[in-house]
C-alpha positions as CSV (number, residue, x, y, z in Angstrom):
1,X,-13.9,-27.0,19.9
2,X,-12.3,-27.6,23.4
3,X,-11.7,-24.4,25.5
4,X,-9.2,-26.4,27.8
5,X,-7.7,-29.4,28.3
6,X,-7.2,-31.3,32.0
7,X,-3.8,-32.6,32.6
8,X,-3.4,-34.5,35.9
9,X,-6.0,-32.5,37.4
10,X,-5.2,-28.9,35.9
11,X,-7.3,-26.8,33.7
12,X,-4.8,-25.7,30.7
13,X,-6.4,-23.1,28.7
14,X,-5.8,-24.4,24.8
15,X,-5.2,-20.4,23.5
16,X,-3.0,-20.0,26.2
17,X,-0.9,-23.1,25.1
18,X,-1.1,-21.7,21.4
19,X,-0.1,-18.8,22.6
20,X,3.1,-20.1,24.2
21,X,3.6,-22.2,20.8
22,X,3.7,-19.1,18.9
23,X,6.2,-17.1,21.0
24,X,8.5,-20.7,21.1
25,X,8.0,-21.0,17.7
26,X,8.9,-17.4,16.7
27,X,12.0,-18.0,19.3
28,X,13.2,-20.7,17.5
29,X,12.7,-18.4,13.7
30,X,14.9,-15.8,15.7
31,X,17.7,-17.8,16.9
32,X,18.1,-19.6,13.0
33,X,18.3,-16.0,11.7
34,X,21.0,-14.6,14.3
35,X,23.0,-17.4,13.9
36,X,22.9,-16.9,10.0
37,X,23.8,-12.9,10.7
38,X,26.2,-14.1,12.9
39,X,24.9,-12.3,16.0
40,X,24.6,-14.5,19.2
41,X,22.2,-16.4,19.1
42,X,20.9,-15.4,22.9
43,X,20.2,-12.4,22.0
44,X,16.3,-14.4,20.9
45,X,15.3,-14.9,24.6
46,X,15.5,-10.9,24.6
47,X,13.7,-10.2,21.9
48,X,11.1,-12.7,23.0
49,X,11.2,-11.7,26.1
50,X,10.9,-8.0,25.0
51,X,7.9,-8.6,22.8
52,X,6.4,-10.7,25.0
53,X,5.7,-7.8,27.7
54,X,5.1,-5.1,25.3
55,X,2.3,-7.1,23.6
56,X,0.8,-8.2,26.4
57,X,0.7,-4.8,27.7
58,X,-0.2,-3.6,24.4
59,X,-2.9,-5.9,24.0
60,X,-4.7,-5.6,27.0
61,X,-4.3,-1.9,26.7
62,X,-5.9,-1.7,23.2
63,X,-8.8,-3.7,24.6
64,X,-9.2,-0.9,27.7
65,X,-9.9,1.6,25.4
66,X,-11.6,-0.3,22.8
67,X,-13.9,-1.2,25.8
68,X,-13.8,1.9,27.9
69,X,-17.7,2.1,28.4
70,X,-17.5,-1.1,29.9
71,X,-14.0,-1.5,31.9
72,X,-14.2,1.6,33.2
73,X,-16.6,0.5,36.1
74,X,-14.1,-1.5,37.2
75,X,-10.7,-0.7,35.5
76,X,-8.2,-2.1,37.5
77,X,-9.9,-5.5,37.2
78,X,-10.3,-5.3,33.8
79,X,-6.9,-4.5,33.4
80,X,-5.9,-7.5,35.4
81,X,-8.5,-10.3,34.2
82,X,-7.8,-13.1,32.4
83,X,-9.5,-11.8,29.1
84,X,-9.3,-9.1,26.5
85,X,-6.5,-9.5,24.6
86,X,-6.5,-7.4,21.1
87,X,-4.2,-8.1,18.2
88,X,-3.2,-4.9,16.7
89,X,-2.9,-3.7,20.5
90,X,-0.2,-6.8,21.1
91,X,1.8,-5.9,17.8
92,X,2.2,-2.2,18.5
93,X,3.3,-2.5,22.2
94,X,5.1,-6.0,21.3
95,X,6.9,-3.5,18.2
96,X,7.9,-0.8,21.1
97,X,9.0,-3.4,23.2
98,X,11.8,-4.8,20.4
99,X,12.4,-1.6,19.5
100,X,13.5,-0.8,22.6
101,X,15.5,-3.7,23.0
102,X,17.3,-2.7,19.2
103,X,18.2,0.4,21.0
104,X,19.6,-0.9,23.9
105,X,21.6,-3.3,22.3
106,X,22.5,-0.9,19.2
107,X,21.1,-3.1,16.6
108,X,18.2,-0.6,15.5
109,X,18.9,-2.1,11.6
110,X,16.5,-3.3,8.8
111,X,18.2,-7.2,9.1
112,X,16.9,-7.1,12.1
113,X,13.4,-5.6,11.2
114,X,13.1,-8.2,8.4
115,X,13.8,-11.3,10.8
116,X,11.2,-9.6,12.8
117,X,8.8,-10.0,10.8
118,X,8.7,-13.3,9.7
119,X,8.6,-14.6,13.0
120,X,5.2,-12.2,13.5
121,X,3.7,-14.3,10.7
122,X,4.7,-17.1,12.1
123,X,3.7,-16.8,15.2
124,X,0.4,-14.8,14.4
125,X,-0.7,-18.0,12.3
126,X,0.0,-20.3,15.2
127,X,-1.7,-18.2,17.3
128,X,-5.1,-18.1,15.4
129,X,-5.1,-22.0,15.9
130,X,-6.1,-20.7,19.8
131,X,-8.7,-18.7,18.3
132,X,-9.8,-22.1,16.0
133,X,-9.6,-24.9,19.2
134,X,-10.9,-22.3,21.4
135,X,-13.6,-20.8,20.1
136,X,-13.1,-17.7,21.3
137,X,-15.3,-15.2,19.0
138,X,-12.9,-14.7,16.4
139,X,-15.2,-16.7,14.2
140,X,-17.1,-15.0,11.2
141,X,-20.4,-14.7,10.1
142,X,-23.7,-17.3,9.5
143,X,-22.7,-19.7,6.7
144,X,-24.1,-22.6,4.9
145,X,-20.8,-23.2,2.6
146,X,-20.0,-26.7,2.5
147,X,-16.7,-26.1,5.3
148,X,-19.1,-24.1,7.4
149,X,-18.7,-25.4,11.5
150,X,-20.4,-24.7,14.7
151,X,-18.5,-23.5,17.5
152,X,-21.1,-25.0,20.3
153,X,-18.6,-25.2,23.0
154,X,-16.3,-23.0,22.7
155,X,-15.7,-19.9,24.7
156,X,-17.6,-17.7,23.2
157,X,-20.5,-20.5,21.4
158,X,-22.4,-20.5,18.5
159,X,-26.5,-20.7,18.9
160,X,-26.9,-24.7,18.1
161,X,-27.3,-25.8,15.1
162,X,-26.1,-22.2,13.5
163,X,-22.5,-23.0,11.5
164,X,-20.1,-20.0,10.9
165,X,-17.4,-19.0,8.5
166,X,-13.8,-20.5,10.0
167,X,-12.2,-17.4,9.7
168,X,-9.4,-18.5,12.3
169,X,-8.6,-21.0,9.5
170,X,-8.1,-18.8,7.1
171,X,-6.0,-16.9,9.0
172,X,-3.8,-19.4,9.8
173,X,-3.1,-20.7,6.2
174,X,-2.2,-17.6,4.7
175,X,-0.1,-16.4,7.1
176,X,1.4,-19.6,7.1
177,X,2.3,-18.8,3.6
178,X,2.9,-15.3,4.1
179,X,5.5,-16.5,6.8
180,X,7.2,-19.1,4.3
181,X,7.6,-16.5,1.3
182,X,9.2,-14.0,4.0
183,X,11.4,-16.9,5.3
184,X,12.3,-18.0,1.6
185,X,13.3,-14.4,0.3
186,X,15.9,-13.4,3.6
187,X,19.0,-13.4,1.5
188,X,17.3,-12.8,-1.4
189,X,16.2,-9.1,-0.9
190,X,17.6,-5.7,0.1
191,X,17.2,-4.9,3.7
192,X,13.7,-3.9,4.6
193,X,11.9,-5.1,1.8
194,X,10.5,-7.8,4.0
195,X,9.5,-6.1,6.5
196,X,7.4,-3.7,4.2
197,X,6.0,-7.1,2.3
198,X,5.1,-8.1,5.4
199,X,3.3,-4.7,6.5
200,X,1.1,-5.0,3.1
201,X,0.8,-8.8,2.6
202,X,-0.4,-9.1,6.7
203,X,-2.7,-6.0,6.3
204,X,-4.2,-7.9,3.0
205,X,-5.1,-10.6,4.5
206,X,-6.4,-8.9,7.7
207,X,-8.7,-6.4,5.4
208,X,-9.9,-9.0,3.0
209,X,-11.2,-11.7,6.1
210,X,-12.5,-8.7,7.9
211,X,-15.5,-9.0,5.2
212,X,-16.7,-12.5,6.5
213,X,-15.7,-11.9,10.3
214,X,-18.4,-10.4,13.1
215,X,-17.0,-7.1,13.8
216,X,-18.9,-3.7,13.8
217,X,-18.7,-1.1,10.5
218,X,-17.1,1.6,12.1
219,X,-16.5,4.0,8.9
220,X,-17.2,3.9,5.1
221,X,-18.9,0.4,5.7
222,X,-15.6,-0.8,6.6
223,X,-14.6,-2.1,10.9
224,X,-11.8,-0.5,12.8
225,X,-9.5,-3.4,11.2
226,X,-9.6,-2.8,8.1
227,X,-9.2,1.1,8.7
228,X,-5.9,0.0,10.9
229,X,-5.4,-2.8,7.6
230,X,-5.3,0.1,5.1
231,X,-2.7,1.9,6.9
232,X,0.0,-1.0,7.4
233,X,-0.8,-1.6,3.5
234,X,-0.3,1.7,2.5
235,X,2.7,2.0,4.8
236,X,4.5,-1.2,3.2
237,X,3.2,-0.6,-0.2
238,X,4.9,3.1,0.4
239,X,8.1,1.3,1.6
240,X,8.6,-1.4,-0.9
241,X,8.0,1.7,-3.9
242,X,10.8,3.8,-2.1
243,X,13.0,0.6,-2.0
244,X,12.5,-0.1,-5.7
245,X,13.0,3.5,-7.0
246,X,16.3,3.0,-4.9
247,X,18.5,0.7,-6.8
248,X,15.7,-2.4,-6.7
249,X,15.0,-5.0,-4.3
250,X,17.8,-7.5,-4.9
251,X,21.3,-7.0,-4.9
252,X,21.0,-5.9,-1.3
253,X,23.9,-4.1,0.6
254,X,23.8,-6.5,4.0
255,X,24.6,-3.2,6.4
256,X,21.6,-1.5,5.7
257,X,20.5,0.2,9.0
258,X,17.9,2.9,10.2
259,X,20.7,5.0,12.4
260,X,22.8,5.6,9.2
261,X,24.4,5.2,5.4
262,X,24.6,2.1,4.1
263,X,28.3,0.6,4.2
264,X,29.1,-2.0,1.6
265,X,31.2,-4.7,2.6
266,X,34.7,-4.6,0.7
267,X,34.8,-7.1,-2.4
268,X,37.5,-9.4,-2.4
269,X,40.1,-8.9,-5.0
270,X,40.0,-11.1,-8.2
271,X,42.9,-13.9,-9.3
272,X,44.1,-11.4,-11.9
273,X,43.9,-8.3,-9.6
274,X,45.8,-10.1,-7.3
275,X,48.3,-11.6,-9.9
276,X,49.0,-8.1,-11.5
277,X,50.1,-6.6,-7.7
278,X,52.2,-9.6,-7.2
279,X,54.1,-9.3,-10.4
280,X,57.6,-7.7,-10.3
281,X,58.1,-4.3,-12.0
282,X,59.9,-4.4,-15.1
283,X,61.8,-1.6,-16.8
284,X,60.5,-2.6,-20.1
285,X,56.9,-1.6,-18.8
286,X,57.7,1.9,-18.1
287,X,60.0,3.1,-20.6
288,X,62.2,6.5,-19.8
289,X,60.8,9.6,-22.0
290,X,64.3,10.0,-23.4
291,X,64.0,6.2,-25.1
């Protein structure tokens, strides 16, 4: 494990490096999709910036709330410290930031949510690489599996000789697959389906991996992230069910919006319709009533 690297006398945190790479990848995916949707590509910078600010505030705020018993003794120092970021807090804060941007740009549409869902899945997968490389404590329980490993030099080191489940690798692999699936479906399903699937699949992934992570149980034998994941799965599953009941997931109308009814794009006339419209009108076609 390598929590930091030294380049030209400068110490660089590996988690921070992958954090930046994750946002860069999200920006590239968003820029590509904006171009496909006929939107300004420069919006990608604005979206990433809104997600970055909201995500950092949300991740740090969630950490402070979750560890308030320790943080209350030095609240200001905890808020501005270099550690303490929680994914779900970051996701909530980033979502609020991006939704605010969408309202500002008047593009609060399901297609935009779908676009962000793919970027979120990819960014999460890259972020977990940082957790693996830095050994920040997000690894799993003690294990004797052939691929189990130790993190003796991590930010949160494991005891000498102890091998644990490399859960960041599990999450990177699974969320890369989710990101690929969502990207492949982007023009094959109706607006809203991709975002709903993201909620469902990302919640399922985190719910399952928590069984081999080290988080404490809080209710019914489940950890706090598992309870949050259940909420995501319920929302995503219900959303998919509503969309399917409303006309199926495919054959999507292109202008589905959260702020108004679906507007179907006008369809071009067929060759037969154009010939019929341009043909001269003959009196023989409309005989008079006296004939």
